C-alpha positions as CSV (number, residue, x, y, z in Angstrom):
1,M,-6.4,49.5,-2.7
2,I,-10.1,48.4,-3.8
3,R,-11.6,47.4,-0.6
4,S,-13.5,44.1,-0.8
5,P,-17.2,44.2,-0.3
6,D,-17.4,42.2,3.1
7,D,-16.6,43.6,6.1
8,C,-12.8,43.3,7.5
9,A,-12.8,43.5,11.4
10,C,-9.8,45.7,11.2
11,P,-8.4,48.6,8.8
12,I,-6.4,47.5,5.7
13,Q,-3.4,49.1,4.6
14,E,-1.6,48.6,1.9
15,V,2.2,46.8,3.0
16,G,5.4,47.1,1.1
17,P,6.4,48.2,-2.4
18,S,4.2,47.2,-5.5
19,M,4.5,44.5,-7.3
20,V,3.3,46.1,-10.2
21,S,7.1,47.7,-11.4
22,S,8.1,43.8,-12.1
23,C,5.8,43.5,-15.0
24,P,6.7,45.2,-18.4
25,N,5.4,49.1,-19.3
26,Q,2.6,47.9,-21.7
27,F,0.8,46.2,-18.7
28,L,1.1,48.9,-15.9
29,L,-2.9,49.7,-16.4
30,F,-4.6,46.0,-16.2
31,M,-2.0,44.9,-13.3
32,T,-2.3,48.2,-11.5
33,I,-5.7,47.7,-11.1
34,L,-5.6,44.1,-10.4
35,E,-3.1,44.9,-7.4
36,A,-5.2,47.1,-6.2
37,Y,-8.2,44.7,-5.7
38,V,-5.8,42.3,-4.3
39,N,-4.5,45.0,-1.7
40,G,-8.3,45.2,-0.4
41,R,-9.2,41.5,0.2
42,C,-9.5,40.7,4.0
43,D,-8.1,37.4,3.7
44,L,-4.9,37.9,2.1
45,A,-4.2,41.4,3.7
46,D,-4.6,39.8,7.2
47,P,-4.9,43.3,8.9
48,C,-5.5,42.2,12.3
49,N,-2.6,40.0,12.6
50,R,-0.3,42.0,11.0
51,V,2.8,42.3,12.7
52,S,4.0,46.2,14.0
53,S,7.4,47.2,14.4
54,V,8.1,48.2,18.3
55,E,8.4,52.0,18.6
56,N,10.4,52.2,21.9
57,V,12.8,48.8,22.2
58,E,13.3,48.1,25.9
59,N,17.3,48.3,27.3
60,E,17.0,44.3,28.2
61,Y,15.4,41.1,26.8
62,D,16.0,37.3,27.6
63,F,16.3,36.3,24.0
64,V,17.1,38.5,21.1
65,V,16.7,37.0,17.5
66,V,18.6,38.3,14.6
67,G,17.1,37.8,11.1
68,G,13.3,37.5,11.1
69,G,13.7,35.2,8.1
70,T,12.6,31.5,7.4
71,A,14.5,30.1,10.6
72,G,13.8,33.2,12.7
73,S,10.5,34.2,12.8
74,V,9.9,30.4,13.8
75,V,12.5,30.7,16.7
76,A,11.0,34.1,18.2
77,A,7.4,32.9,17.9
78,R,8.2,29.8,19.5
79,L,10.1,31.6,22.3
80,S,7.6,34.1,23.2
81,E,5.1,31.4,24.1
82,N,6.5,31.7,27.6
83,P,5.3,34.6,28.6
84,Q,7.8,35.5,30.9
85,W,10.7,35.6,28.5
86,K,11.0,38.8,26.8
87,V,11.9,38.4,23.3
88,L,13.3,41.2,20.8
89,L,13.6,40.0,17.1
90,I,15.4,42.3,14.7
91,E,15.1,42.2,11.3
92,A,16.5,44.0,8.2
93,G,13.8,44.7,6.2
94,G,9.9,45.5,6.5
95,D,6.6,43.2,6.4
96,E,5.8,41.2,3.7
97,P,3.9,43.0,1.0
98,T,0.0,41.9,1.1
99,A,1.0,41.1,-2.8
100,S,3.2,38.1,-2.0
101,S,0.4,36.4,-1.1
102,V,-0.7,35.6,-4.6
103,P,1.2,32.7,-5.6
104,A,1.5,33.5,-9.1
105,W,3.9,36.7,-8.2
106,V,6.5,34.9,-6.9
107,T,9.0,36.6,-8.7
108,S,7.6,39.8,-7.8
109,Y,9.7,40.9,-5.4
110,W,13.1,39.3,-6.6
111,N,15.8,42.6,-7.5
112,K,14.1,45.4,-5.4
113,D,16.4,46.8,-2.8
114,E,13.0,47.3,-0.2
115,T,12.9,43.5,-0.6
116,D,16.0,41.5,-1.6
117,W,19.7,41.8,-1.1
118,N,20.4,41.7,-4.7
119,Y,23.9,39.7,-4.1
120,K,26.3,38.8,-6.9
121,T,28.8,36.2,-6.2
122,E,32.4,36.7,-7.1
123,Q,33.0,36.2,-10.6
124,Q,33.5,32.4,-11.9
125,Q,35.9,30.4,-14.6
126,K,33.3,28.0,-15.2
127,A,29.4,29.4,-14.4
128,C,27.6,31.9,-15.2
129,L,29.5,32.9,-18.2
130,A,26.4,34.5,-20.3
131,D,26.2,36.8,-17.0
132,G,30.1,37.8,-17.3
133,G,30.4,35.1,-15.0
134,K,28.5,36.8,-11.5
135,C,25.8,34.8,-10.5
136,S,22.5,36.4,-9.0
137,W,21.5,34.7,-5.6
138,T,18.2,36.0,-4.9
139,R,18.0,36.6,-0.5
140,A,14.9,37.8,0.9
141,K,15.2,41.8,3.1
142,M,11.8,41.1,4.8
143,L,9.9,39.2,7.6
144,G,9.5,35.7,6.5
145,G,13.0,36.1,3.9
146,C,12.9,33.7,1.4
147,S,9.7,31.8,2.1
148,V,8.2,35.1,0.9
149,T,9.6,34.9,-2.6
150,N,10.6,31.2,-3.2
151,G,8.2,28.4,-5.1
152,M,6.7,26.9,-1.8
153,M,7.5,23.8,-2.4
154,Y,7.5,21.3,0.4
155,M,10.5,18.8,0.6
156,R,12.5,17.9,3.2
157,G,15.2,16.0,1.8
158,H,16.0,12.4,2.1
159,A,16.9,10.1,4.7
160,A,20.5,9.5,3.7
161,D,21.4,13.2,4.1
162,Y,20.6,13.4,8.0
163,D,21.4,9.5,8.5
164,G,25.0,11.2,7.0
165,W,25.0,14.1,9.3
166,A,25.3,12.0,12.1
167,V,27.8,9.5,10.8
168,N,29.9,12.3,10.0
169,G,30.2,13.9,13.2
170,A,26.3,15.5,13.9
171,K,24.8,13.0,16.9
172,G,21.5,13.0,17.4
173,W,20.7,14.8,14.0
174,S,19.6,11.4,12.4
175,W,16.8,11.1,10.2
176,F,15.1,9.5,13.1
177,D,16.0,12.5,15.2
178,V,14.9,15.0,12.7
179,M,11.4,13.7,11.9
180,P,9.5,14.6,14.1
181,Y,10.4,18.2,13.8
182,F,9.2,18.4,10.5
183,L,5.8,16.9,12.0
184,K,5.2,19.2,14.6
185,S,5.2,22.4,11.9
186,E,3.4,20.5,9.7
187,D,-0.9,20.8,9.2
188,N,-1.0,18.5,5.7
189,K,-4.2,18.8,4.2
190,E,-4.4,15.9,1.9
191,I,-3.6,13.2,4.2
192,G,-5.6,10.1,2.8
193,N,-5.6,11.9,-0.3
194,G,-2.2,10.5,-2.3
195,V,-0.5,11.6,0.8
196,S,0.3,9.3,4.0
197,G,-0.4,9.8,7.6
198,Q,3.0,7.8,8.0
199,Y,5.0,10.4,6.8
200,H,3.1,13.6,7.7
201,S,0.6,15.2,10.2
202,T,-1.6,17.7,11.4
203,G,-2.1,20.6,13.3
204,G,1.0,22.3,12.8
205,P,1.3,26.5,11.6
206,I,2.4,25.5,8.3
207,P,-0.7,24.5,5.8
208,V,0.9,21.9,2.9
209,Q,-1.0,20.8,0.2
210,K,-1.2,21.4,-3.6
211,F,-2.5,24.7,-5.1
212,P,-5.8,24.9,-6.8
213,Y,-4.5,24.7,-10.1
214,A,-1.9,23.4,-12.3
215,P,-1.8,23.6,-16.0
216,L,-2.6,20.5,-18.0
217,F,1.1,20.6,-19.4
218,A,2.3,19.7,-15.8
219,H,-0.1,16.4,-15.7
220,D,1.3,15.6,-19.2
221,V,4.7,16.0,-17.8
222,V,4.1,13.3,-15.3
223,S,2.7,11.1,-17.7
224,A,5.8,11.2,-20.0
225,A,7.8,10.6,-17.1
226,I,6.4,7.3,-16.4
227,E,6.8,6.4,-20.3
228,L,10.2,6.8,-19.3
229,G,10.0,4.4,-16.7
230,Y,9.9,6.8,-13.5
231,P,7.3,5.5,-11.2
232,P,4.2,7.7,-10.7
233,T,4.0,9.2,-7.0
234,S,1.7,12.2,-5.4
235,D,4.5,12.5,-2.9
236,L,8.3,12.3,-2.8
237,N,8.5,12.8,1.0
238,G,6.6,9.7,0.9
239,D,7.4,5.7,0.0
240,T,8.6,6.6,-3.3
241,I,11.4,9.2,-3.2
242,T,11.9,9.3,-6.9
243,G,9.9,10.2,-9.6
244,F,8.0,13.0,-10.8
245,T,5.1,15.1,-9.1
246,I,3.4,18.3,-8.9
247,A,4.5,19.0,-5.5
248,Q,2.8,19.9,-2.2
249,T,3.3,23.5,-1.0
250,Q,3.3,25.7,1.9
251,N,0.1,27.5,0.6
252,K,-3.5,27.8,2.0
253,A,-6.7,28.1,-0.4
254,G,-4.6,29.4,-3.1
255,S,-2.8,31.9,-1.1
256,R,1.3,31.8,-0.1
257,F,1.8,30.9,4.0
258,S,5.5,32.1,4.5
259,T,6.7,31.5,8.2
260,A,6.1,34.8,9.0
261,R,2.3,34.6,8.3
262,A,2.6,31.0,9.8
263,F,4.1,31.5,13.3
264,L,4.6,35.2,13.4
265,R,1.4,36.8,12.9
266,P,-0.6,34.2,15.1
267,A,1.9,35.6,17.8
268,A,1.9,39.1,16.8
269,H,-0.2,40.2,20.2
270,R,1.8,38.6,22.9
271,E,2.9,41.7,24.9
272,N,6.4,39.7,25.2
273,L,7.2,39.3,22.0
274,H,8.8,42.6,20.5
275,V,9.4,42.9,16.7
276,L,12.2,45.7,15.0
277,L,11.9,46.2,11.5
278,N,14.2,47.9,8.8
279,A,17.2,47.4,11.4
280,H,20.2,46.2,10.4
281,V,22.2,44.4,12.9
282,T,26.0,45.3,13.2
283,K,27.5,42.9,15.8
284,V,26.8,41.0,18.7
285,V,28.4,42.2,21.9
286,I,30.7,39.6,23.6
287,N,32.8,40.2,26.8
288,P,35.9,39.0,25.9
289,A,37.3,37.8,29.2
290,S,34.1,35.2,29.7
291,K,33.0,34.7,26.3
292,K,29.5,35.5,27.5
293,V,27.3,37.2,24.9
294,T,25.8,40.3,26.3
295,G,23.9,42.1,24.2
296,V,23.4,42.8,20.3
297,E,24.5,46.1,18.5
298,Y,22.6,47.6,15.6
299,L,21.3,50.2,13.3
300,K,18.1,51.9,13.0
301,D,17.1,55.1,11.0
302,G,21.5,55.6,11.0
303,Q,21.9,55.4,14.7
304,R,24.3,52.5,16.6
305,K,22.4,51.5,19.4
306,V,22.6,49.0,21.6
307,V,20.2,46.4,23.6
308,D,21.0,43.7,26.2
309,V,20.5,40.0,26.5
310,K,20.2,38.5,29.7
311,K,20.1,34.9,28.6
312,E,20.8,33.9,24.4
313,V,21.2,35.5,21.2
314,V,19.8,33.5,18.4
315,I,21.4,34.5,14.9
316,S,19.2,33.9,12.0
317,G,20.3,35.7,9.0
318,G,20.5,33.1,6.6
319,T,23.8,31.5,4.9
320,I,24.9,34.2,3.5
321,N,24.3,36.6,6.5
322,S,24.7,34.5,9.8
323,P,28.7,34.2,9.1
324,Q,29.1,37.9,8.6
325,I,27.9,39.1,11.9
326,L,29.8,36.4,13.7
327,M,32.9,37.7,11.6
328,L,31.9,41.4,12.4
329,S,31.5,40.1,16.0
330,G,34.7,38.9,16.3
331,I,34.2,35.1,15.7
332,G,36.1,33.6,12.8
333,P,39.3,32.6,11.3
334,R,42.1,34.7,12.9
335,E,43.7,36.0,9.7
336,T,40.7,37.6,8.7
337,L,39.6,39.3,12.0
338,D,43.4,40.3,12.1
339,K,43.3,42.1,8.4
340,Y,40.3,44.2,9.2
341,N,41.5,45.0,13.0
342,I,38.5,43.6,14.5
343,P,39.2,42.0,18.1
344,V,39.5,38.5,18.2
345,I,37.0,36.4,20.7
346,N,37.3,33.4,19.5
347,D,39.4,32.2,16.2
348,L,37.0,29.8,14.7
349,P,38.3,29.2,10.9
350,G,35.4,27.6,9.8
351,V,33.0,30.5,9.9
352,G,32.5,31.5,6.4
353,Q,34.0,28.4,5.1
354,N,32.1,25.0,3.6
355,L,29.6,27.1,1.6
356,Q,27.8,24.8,-0.7
357,N,24.8,25.5,-3.5
358,H,22.6,23.0,-5.7
359,V,23.7,24.2,-8.8
360,G,22.5,23.2,-12.7
361,V,21.7,24.0,-16.4
362,Q,18.5,26.1,-17.7
363,L,17.4,24.4,-21.0
364,S,14.9,26.0,-23.0
365,F,12.1,24.3,-25.1
366,T,9.8,25.2,-27.3
367,L,6.3,23.6,-27.9
368,T,5.3,24.1,-31.4
369,K,2.0,23.5,-31.3
370,E,1.4,25.4,-28.5
371,P,0.5,29.1,-28.9
372,E,1.6,31.5,-26.3
373,V,-2.0,32.5,-25.1
374,P,-1.3,34.5,-21.9
375,E,-2.6,32.7,-18.9
376,L,-3.6,35.4,-17.0
377,N,-6.4,37.9,-18.4
378,W,-9.4,39.6,-16.6
379,A,-11.5,36.3,-16.5
380,T,-8.9,34.2,-15.0
381,A,-8.2,37.1,-12.5
382,M,-11.8,37.1,-11.3
383,E,-11.4,33.4,-11.1
384,Y,-8.7,34.0,-8.0
385,M,-10.7,37.0,-7.0
386,L,-13.7,35.2,-5.7
387,R,-12.3,32.0,-5.4
388,R,-8.8,32.1,-5.2
389,E,-8.7,29.5,-7.8
390,G,-7.3,29.7,-11.3
391,P,-3.9,30.6,-12.8
392,L,-3.1,33.3,-9.9
393,S,-3.4,30.3,-7.3
394,A,-0.5,28.6,-8.3
395,T,3.3,29.0,-9.9
396,G,2.9,27.8,-12.8
397,L,5.2,24.7,-13.9
398,S,7.2,25.6,-11.2
399,Q,5.1,23.4,-8.7
400,L,6.3,20.7,-10.9
401,T,9.3,18.6,-10.1
402,G,11.1,15.5,-10.9
403,I,13.7,13.7,-8.5
404,V,15.9,10.9,-9.8
405,N,19.3,9.2,-10.0
406,S,21.7,9.8,-12.4
407,R,24.2,7.1,-12.9
408,Y,26.8,8.7,-10.5
409,A,24.3,8.7,-7.7
410,P,25.4,6.7,-4.8
411,A,24.6,3.1,-4.3
412,G,21.5,1.6,-3.2
413,G,19.0,4.6,-4.8
414,R,18.3,6.0,-1.3
415,Q,20.0,9.7,-2.1
416,P,18.7,10.6,-5.5
417,D,21.4,12.8,-6.5
418,V,19.1,15.1,-9.5
419,Q,16.4,17.3,-9.4
420,F,14.5,19.1,-12.2
421,F,12.6,22.4,-11.6
422,F,9.9,23.6,-14.5
423,G,9.3,27.3,-15.6
424,G,6.4,28.3,-18.0
425,Y,2.4,28.9,-18.0
426,Y,3.6,32.0,-15.5
427,A,0.4,34.1,-14.9
428,S,2.8,36.9,-13.2
429,C,2.1,39.8,-16.1
430,S,-0.6,41.0,-18.5
431,D,-2.4,43.5,-20.1
432,G,-5.8,41.3,-18.9
433,V,-6.9,40.5,-22.9
434,T,-8.4,37.5,-23.6
435,Y,-6.7,36.2,-27.0
436,E,-8.2,33.4,-29.1
437,R,-5.6,30.5,-29.7
438,D,-5.8,30.7,-33.4
439,N,-4.8,34.3,-33.4
440,V,-1.6,34.1,-31.4
441,K,1.6,33.2,-33.7
442,D,4.4,33.1,-31.0
443,H,4.7,29.7,-29.5
444,R,5.2,29.0,-25.8
445,E,8.4,28.1,-24.5
446,V,9.3,26.3,-21.4
447,T,12.1,25.8,-19.2
448,I,13.7,22.7,-17.8
449,Y,16.3,22.7,-15.1
450,A,18.8,20.1,-14.1
451,V,20.2,20.1,-11.1
452,A,23.3,18.5,-9.3
453,L,22.1,17.9,-5.7
454,Q,25.0,16.6,-4.2
455,P,27.4,19.2,-5.4
456,R,31.0,18.1,-4.1
457,S,32.5,21.7,-5.1
458,R,33.1,24.0,-1.7
459,G,33.2,27.6,-1.9
460,Y,33.4,29.8,0.8
461,L,32.1,33.9,2.0
462,T,34.2,36.7,3.6
463,I,33.6,40.4,4.7
464,Q,35.3,42.4,2.8
465,S,35.2,45.5,5.0
466,V,34.0,45.9,8.6
467,D,31.3,48.1,6.9
468,P,28.1,45.8,8.0
469,L,25.9,47.5,5.2
470,S,28.9,46.4,2.7
471,P,27.8,42.9,1.3
472,P,30.3,40.1,2.0
473,I,32.5,38.0,-0.6
474,M,30.9,35.2,-1.7
475,Q,33.2,32.6,-3.9
476,P,30.8,29.4,-4.5
477,N,33.8,27.8,-6.6
478,Y,30.9,26.3,-9.2
479,F,31.9,23.6,-10.9
480,L,35.6,23.3,-9.0
481,D,35.0,19.9,-8.7
482,E,33.6,18.8,-12.3
483,H,31.6,16.0,-10.8
484,E,28.8,18.7,-10.8
485,L,29.3,18.6,-14.8
486,D,29.5,15.2,-14.8
487,V,25.9,15.0,-12.7
488,I,24.4,17.5,-14.9
489,V,24.9,16.2,-18.4
490,D,23.6,13.4,-17.5
491,A,20.8,15.0,-16.0
492,A,20.2,16.9,-19.3
493,K,20.2,14.0,-21.9
494,I,17.2,12.9,-19.0
495,A,15.2,16.4,-20.1
496,Y,16.2,15.9,-23.5
497,R,14.9,12.1,-23.5
498,L,11.4,13.5,-21.6
499,A,10.9,16.1,-24.2
500,N,11.0,13.6,-27.1
501,T,8.3,11.0,-25.3
502,T,5.1,10.3,-27.5
503,I,3.1,12.7,-25.1
504,M,5.8,15.7,-25.6
505,R,6.2,15.4,-29.1
506,E,2.9,14.1,-30.5
507,K,0.8,16.8,-28.4
508,Y,2.6,19.8,-27.8
509,G,5.7,19.4,-30.7
510,M,8.3,20.2,-28.1
511,K,11.6,20.7,-29.3
512,P,14.7,22.5,-27.9
513,T,14.6,26.0,-28.6
514,E,16.4,27.4,-32.2
515,G,19.1,29.4,-31.0
516,Y,19.4,28.7,-27.8
517,G,23.1,28.1,-26.4
518,S,24.7,29.2,-29.7
519,D,27.9,29.9,-27.5
520,C,27.9,26.2,-27.8
521,G,27.5,25.4,-31.1
522,E,24.4,24.2,-32.7
523,S,21.4,23.1,-30.5
524,Q,20.2,19.6,-31.5
525,E,17.5,17.0,-30.4
526,S,20.3,14.5,-29.2
527,P,23.1,17.0,-28.1
528,S,27.1,16.0,-27.4
529,D,28.1,16.0,-23.8
530,E,30.1,18.7,-24.8
531,F,27.7,20.6,-26.0
532,L,25.7,19.9,-22.2
533,R,28.8,21.0,-20.4
534,C,29.3,24.1,-22.2
535,L,25.3,25.0,-21.8
536,A,25.8,24.5,-18.1
537,M,28.5,26.9,-17.9
538,F,27.0,29.3,-19.9
539,H,23.2,29.5,-18.7
540,T,24.0,28.0,-15.3
541,A,21.1,27.6,-13.0
542,P,22.3,28.5,-9.3
543,E,19.1,27.7,-7.2
544,N,19.1,29.6,-3.9
545,H,19.6,26.4,-1.8
546,Q,22.5,28.2,-0.2
547,A,24.6,26.2,2.9
548,G,27.0,25.0,5.2
549,T,29.1,28.5,6.3
550,C,28.4,27.5,9.8
551,K,28.8,24.5,9.9
552,M,27.5,21.9,12.4
553,G,30.1,19.4,14.2
554,P,32.1,18.5,17.3
555,D,34.5,20.7,18.7
556,S,37.3,17.8,17.7
557,D,36.1,19.0,13.9
558,P,38.6,22.2,13.0
559,M,36.0,23.5,10.4
560,A,32.5,23.2,12.9
561,V,31.4,26.7,14.0
562,V,28.3,25.1,16.2
563,D,27.9,21.9,18.4
564,M,24.9,20.0,18.1
565,Q,22.5,22.4,20.1
566,L,23.6,25.0,17.6
567,K,25.6,26.6,20.3
568,V,28.6,28.4,18.8
569,H,32.0,26.9,19.9
570,G,33.4,28.8,22.4
571,I,30.8,31.6,23.4
572,D,28.0,31.4,26.2
573,G,24.7,32.2,25.1
574,L,25.1,32.4,21.4
575,R,23.3,30.0,18.8
576,V,22.7,30.0,14.7
577,A,19.7,29.0,13.5
578,D,19.2,28.6,9.7
579,A,20.5,26.8,6.6
580,S,24.2,27.9,7.4
581,I,24.9,25.0,9.8
582,M,24.1,22.2,7.7
583,P,27.4,20.0,7.2
584,T,26.3,18.8,4.1
585,V,23.0,20.5,1.8
586,V,20.4,18.5,1.8
587,T,19.1,16.9,-1.5
588,S,16.1,18.8,-2.4
589,N,14.5,21.9,-1.8
590,T,15.9,23.8,1.6
591,A,12.9,26.0,3.4
592,A,11.4,23.0,4.9
593,P,14.8,21.4,6.1
594,T,15.5,25.1,7.7
595,V,11.7,25.5,9.1
596,M,12.9,21.9,11.3
597,I,16.3,23.7,12.0
598,A,14.2,26.6,13.8
599,E,12.0,24.1,15.5
600,R,14.7,22.1,16.9
601,A,16.8,25.2,18.0
602,S,14.1,26.4,19.6
603,E,13.2,23.3,21.8
604,F,17.1,23.1,22.7
605,I,16.9,26.5,24.3
606,I,13.9,25.7,26.2
607,T,15.2,22.8,27.3
608,R,17.8,24.4,28.6
609,H,16.5,27.7,30.3
610,Q,12.1,26.8,30.7
611,L,11.7,25.7,34.5
612,V,8.2,25.0,34.9
613,K,7.9,22.3,37.9
614,R,9.8,21.1,40.9
615,G,10.9,17.4,41.6
616,P,9.6,15.4,44.3
617,D,12.9,16.7,46.1
618,S,12.6,20.5,45.3
619,E,14.7,20.2,42.5
620,L,14.0,22.6,39.9
621,E,13.1,20.6,36.5
622,T,12.9,21.6,33.1
623,R,10.0,20.7,30.7
624,F,11.5,17.5,29.7
625,G,12.8,16.2,33.1
626,S,15.3,16.6,35.6
627,P,19.2,18.0,34.8
628,E,20.6,14.8,35.2
629,Q,18.2,13.7,32.0
630,S,20.1,16.1,30.0
631,N,21.8,15.2,26.7
632,G,24.5,17.8,27.3
633,G,25.7,18.5,23.8
634,Q,24.5,15.7,22.0
635,A,20.9,16.4,20.2
636,S,18.4,13.5,20.5
637,N,15.3,12.8,20.8
638,E,16.0,9.8,22.9
639,G,15.1,9.4,26.5
640,D,12.0,11.0,28.2
641,R,11.8,14.0,25.5
642,W,9.0,12.0,23.3
643,T,6.0,10.4,24.5
644,F,4.5,7.1,23.1
645,S,0.8,7.7,23.0
646,E,0.1,3.9,22.4
647,F,1.3,2.7,25.8
648,D,0.9,3.7,29.6
649,N,3.8,5.5,31.3
650,N,5.9,6.8,28.3
651,E,7.4,3.4,27.8
652,P,7.3,1.3,24.5
653,K,6.8,-2.0,24.6
654,P,9.3,-4.7,23.8
655,I,9.0,-6.4,20.6
656,E,7.9,-9.9,20.5
657,N,10.7,-12.6,20.9
658,Q,13.0,-10.1,21.3
659,T,15.4,-10.6,24.5
660,K,18.8,-10.2,25.5
661,Q,20.2,-11.8,28.6
662,G,16.7,-11.7,30.2
663,Q,16.3,-8.6,29.9
664,E,13.6,-7.2,27.0
665,I,14.9,-4.9,24.1
666,W,13.0,-3.1,21.7
667,D,13.7,-2.0,18.1
668,H,13.0,1.5,18.5
669,R,14.8,2.9,15.2
670,W,12.5,3.7,12.5
671,K,12.9,2.5,8.7
672,P,11.7,4.6,6.0
673,W,11.3,1.7,4.0
674,D,8.9,-0.1,6.9
675,K,5.4,0.6,6.3
676,H,4.3,-1.1,9.5
677,W,6.7,0.1,11.8
678,Q,4.5,0.4,15.0
679,Y,6.5,2.4,17.5
680,W,6.6,6.1,15.7
681,P,7.4,8.2,18.5
682,K,4.9,11.0,19.5
683,P,6.5,14.9,20.5
684,A,5.7,15.7,24.1
685,Y,4.6,18.6,22.8
686,T,0.9,17.9,21.3
687,H,-0.5,20.2,18.5
688,N,-3.0,22.5,20.3
689,P,-5.1,24.9,17.8
690,E,-5.0,27.6,20.0
691,W,-1.2,27.8,20.4
692,H,-0.4,31.2,19.4
693,K,-2.6,32.7,22.2
694,K,-0.8,30.8,24.9
695,N,-0.2,33.7,26.8
696,D,-0.9,33.1,30.3
697,Y,1.5,30.8,32.4
698,Q,-1.5,28.2,34.1
699,Q,-2.4,27.9,30.6
700,Y,1.3,27.6,29.2
701,Q,1.7,24.5,32.0
702,H,-1.3,22.4,31.4
703,S,-0.9,22.6,27.5
704,R,2.1,20.9,26.8
């Protein structure tokens, strides 16, 4: 470690494994020195706010959160805002490494046993054929989970996604219902600069903005898309939901902002929040007679231990681990539990079913007029070390995206079915040497991933033994329904047209990489449908957007695992809060929707348990009113849970000229296409910059 010349208030310690091993051997010297510089920077190491693993776990907690990933970090931090509740967060991995803060090193902690579960799917008949049919699923194993290893893109999905959930049984999860929870966590730094305050907010824990740097090629791709007729947009979460753009990401001043950094670190000094690292949860302990949760069993340093729970357990293990924990706890399909002699607590056939993931094709192109000059050298490294700018402050072309409708998309254009991701211009590894363009003979290659966003194929996940350390069986059934292949072929044609636009052709000499996809025949500038279908099966692009294995729905749905307040059906004191509860995967990246789910789960729990005042008749009330005003099993933001800051007494004014039988009525439904809708509800929770310091009960009471 090479320490910063600036004083740091706390001693800096190196956290996590080194990223250098992810680079080829010829780069080790330069990368070792550069990482040593990074590890010694106070703002990146953040030593004063680092989470420490609790040494002495107490016998009992009010709440136990299983999994400190993207969702679990949010839930644990929110619940511990009440200093009267003792909260334990159990995480299988360690703290997020310091070097993971550098955006350019986005893939450095993939495929490492210490930081990645290294999952492989079952052999596929129609996918990942270039890798023997087994697809790799990178799933992070550390605080912050996949928010430490993803591309940081801030995308919410589309209104039609959530309205579809509500229409198909998840009442209270419409776009109108979920939108306030996106706003609650967001601190958008670019409102008024291409981003509208109608769709975004400030003051939340997660900073959202574009990276300080983007390659010129990324901007030219946006221009090329305009040439194809796709509208220019600076915000795909706003008015224009299709087109190509350089996306906003979860970063602050050129460094990654995971949910652990955003939520857990500000809460690290709370005495009522304990975090247990490198501990693997084996099962939830449930009383078989009352079906009430009583504790959590876990492995730590080879010893099996149990911690008791007074109120609730929240499982946030992710789409892969959450159903595995449920089945090991006796909740799942009876035939599976009987097969492994696991006592059946509740026969829920939907546990592990409904597995969905975005899938696409990886396309390779060569820029015949662009030499492969390394983005990272001593000069660009110093740009980052001194000002947090330059190629290290971004993810190359990975910050570029496009969302469009294929010819198979739903009518109306409100739910696009194709997303493009890009790869290239990375600054991940280098020997530090600055090369002159004229002296570089190799041409630069870039990758386009054409991805289907509305998969019809459904897979499943199940346990393969009672060993909690054994990975589950993961069968995504890619292309079981060939609808995805049809969409991908159409999307790939758009990518080839993009490569053949005037700016791409004349400025970069962009052409399909020679010899790429040779298993499928000769690569051409206008490939056939058969070639593209074959390419999708050989060079499959399985995204890390797995969802659906603990499906949310009413108890009348035989495949539902949790209800609309994310409580596991038939079990008292157990919820699931992560992407596994999605009935259908959203049509975008899944990180921001997962944070939204965690925010909603936290508020459901607070609404259920928080007692902050007494009513006029000494009846206990929650922070959202009396028990009679509760919505029961329905999730909704209607009623008294949101205030309307424009009006007195938290009541919206009736819309002019709207009456019914002499009574005034009002249209409270937000319409995404209505730019002038004036009745947007404001959360009863108002953003407090000092939210993480709420460790006094009176202060908590008066900061609502």
